N, C-alpha and C positions, 0 to 999 in steps of 0.2 A: 195259802196264797203267797206269792212272792211279789215284793214291791220293788219297782224300778223307778226312781225319781218321782215318787208319789203316785205312780200308776200301778194298780193291782193287776197282776197277770195270772191267768189260769196256768195250770201245769203245762198244757200243750203250748201256750204262748211262750212260757219261760223256756221250755225245751227247744222251741224253734230259735229263740234268741241265743241260747247257750250253744247250740250247734253252729249258728252263724258266727258267734264269737270265736270258737275254736277254728272254724273253717277260714275265717278272715285272717287270723294270725298266721296261718300256713305252717304251724309247727309240726303238723302231721299231714303229709301230702301223698295221696294215693297209698301205695304200699310202703312208702318210706317212713320209717319210724322216727320218733322225735329225738332230739338231742338235748342234753343238759350237761352242766358241769359235774364231773366226778372228782377230778383233782381239785385241791383247795384253790379258791379264787384269791388272786393277789391284785387288788385294784391299784391304779395309780391315776392321779389327776394332774394335768398340766394346763398351763395357760391362764391360771388365776393367781391372785396373791396368796401367800401362805395362810392368811386368816380364812379366806373363802375356800381354799383347797381343803382346809380342815373341816369346814362345814359340810362340804361335799362328801369327804371321806367318812365322816361320822354317820351321815344319813345313809350312805351306801352300805356301810358295815351293818347298821341297824336293820336295813331291809334284807340283806343277805342272810343274817342270822334269823330274822323273824320268819322267813319262808322255809328255813331248813336247808339252805344251800351250804356247801362246804366253804369255810373262810380260812385262809392261811393265817398263821400266827407268827409274829416276829418278822425278821428279815425274810424276804421272798423275791422270786423273780416275777415281774409284772406279766400278767396274762389277760387282764381286763384294763384297757386304757381308755380313759375318758378325757378327751382333749377339747378345750375351749379355744376356738380359732376365729379369726376375723372374717375369713372367707372359706366356707366349707367346700365349695366346688373347686376352688383353686387348690386347696390343701390336698384333697383326695386325688386330684390329677397329678400333683407333685409326687405323692406317695406312689401312684401308679407308674410314673416314669422312673423314679429313683429306687423304689423298694417294691417292685411289682410282685415279688414272692409273697408279700404280706397279704395280697389280694388274689392269690393264685386260684383259690377255690370259688371265686365269684365269677360267673360266666354268663354269656348270653344277655338276655334282657335285664337281668339283675345287675350285671356289670354296667350296662349302658345307663341304667337308672341311677346307679351309684355315682357315676362320673358326670352325668348331665343334669341331674335333679337340682332344683333350687330349694330343696327341703331344709328347714332349720336344723334338723338333726338327721344324720345318716349313720349307718352302722354296717359292720360285716363281721364274719366269723371264720375261724379255722375249726374244722371238724375232724376228729380222729375216729377210727373204727376199732372196735374191740370185739371179742367173742362173747356170745351170750352165756357160755359156760365157763368163762375165765381163761380159755386157751387163747393163743395169739391169732392175730389176723395178719396175713402177709400178702404179697403180690406174687401170683403164680406166673412164672415165666418159663415154661417148658422149652426144651431144646429142639423139639420137632419142627419141621418146616412144612408139613402138608397133611391135608385130609384128616382121617380118623385113625392115623397110625398109632401104634402103641407108645410112640415117643412123644406124642402130644401135638398141639397145633398152635401156631403163633397168634391165632385170633384171641387167645386168652392173655397175651402179654400185657402186664400192667394192671390187670383187673384184680381188685382185692378179693381174696378167697379166704374163708374161715377154715381153721383147722378143727372145727367142731362138727361131729357127725351124729349128734343126737337127732332123733325124729320126734317132732312135736307139732301139734296143730295150733298151739297157743303161744309157743315160745319162738322168738326170732333168734337165728344163729349168730347174728351180728348186732351189736349195739353201737349207737352213735353218741359221741361225747364232744362237748365244746371244749377245745383246748386253748383257744384265744378269742378275744372279742375286742373290737375297736369301735368306739362311739365318738363321732365328731359333732361338736355343737357349734353352729355358726352364731356367734353372739349378736351379730347385727340382725340376722333374720329372726332370731329368738327375742329380740328386744320387746320389752313390755310384759314378758312372762317371768314369774318369780323364779329365783334360783332353786327353791325347794321343789317346784313343779318340774323344772328341767331335770333335777337329780332323780326324781321318781320315774320320769320317762326313761332316762338313761339306765336306771336300775332294771326296769322291766325288760328293755330290749337287750340289756347285757346279760340277763339271767336266762332268757329263753330265745330260741332261734326263730325270731319273728321276721316275717316277710316285710320288705320295705314299704313304707307308706300305708301300713295297715290301719284301717279305720273301722273298728268293730261296731256292730249294731247294738251296742250296749254302752252304758256309762263306763268309760275307761280312760286312764291317763293317756292312752294312745290317741285319743281324740283332742288332745290339748291344742294342737295347731290346726288340725283338719276342721274342727268345728268352727273356727273363725272364718275360713275361706270356702269350705265345701259343704257346710251344713250338716256335718256328722252329729249324731245324737249325743248330747251331754257334754258340755264344756267342763271337764273335770281338771282340777288343779292338784290332785294328789292321787296316789294309788287308791282305786275304789275297792269295795268289798269283793266284787267279781274279779278284779285284778289279783288281789291277794289270794283268793280261793284257788284261782288258776295256778299261781306260782307255788303255793303250798302243795297242791296235788302233783304238780310237775316233779317236785322233789321228794315225793313219797312213792309214786308208782314205779313198778319194776321196768327197767330199760329193756330187758330181754323178752318183751311181749310184742305180738304183732301190732302193726300200726292201727288196725281197726279196734283192737282192744284198748289201746292207749287212748285213742280218740274218744271212745265211749266213757272211759274213766274220767277224762278231763271234763267232758260235758256233764257227767253226773255230779262231779265235785261242785260245779257252778249251781246245780239245783239243790244240793244238800245243804239245808240251813244249819245243820249241826257240824258242818265241816267234812272234809274228805275222810274216808276210811283208809286204813293202812293194810288191808288184806291183799294178798297176792292174787 
């Protein structure tokens, strides 16, 4: 049996909740595989006193190492920015107006939500593509101008294409990698929540490509704010066991697997009380 906040769950109930957890996060959507950090993470904290910044950095570093994510050593170029600001909505709109390239990959409803939301914490990512077999991924821009001619067709202009030609029913030819992440914390809207809780929330969304305002059907740090206003299950003030299992599995499973296989491995990691396996 698996216990969730004192409630004993059957295997099927636990499976349903685990599937709901992974689905709600949005880390694997349809046939789109998940993304995670491959290059070493170089966090930076702004908007706090040096003393409090050190607290945030120490806890971030501890979480990154605990889940097996790569952490940069020594001097490095920031790629995970955690910013404490007085008005999150105002700040994200300023960034959109003055440094729009930093949000270039956020489109459609996700972009509107990012710009218009009143959420205490908002975040976004930059995602790079790589080849599942180590070869490069480029943008195919053939010179042809029409039809199915031997010289190509302009319909493919700008579409990333992998230079990998392996055939496999379980491997993906393209992998997705987080190359940058920004987490904005509105200190006024987050008032009343402990700093350590906010750090854990920022760590979770900084380490995984999480859909905005995700409220999982399980005890999770992501319910920190939603539980107060929207009745999400489990008001948690630190990374839960399920949160940690998810992150550990995220950083052990192969990136060059099909989305369906990745989804199943994440779900199974939440169910495995002995922790995730490391087999390919």
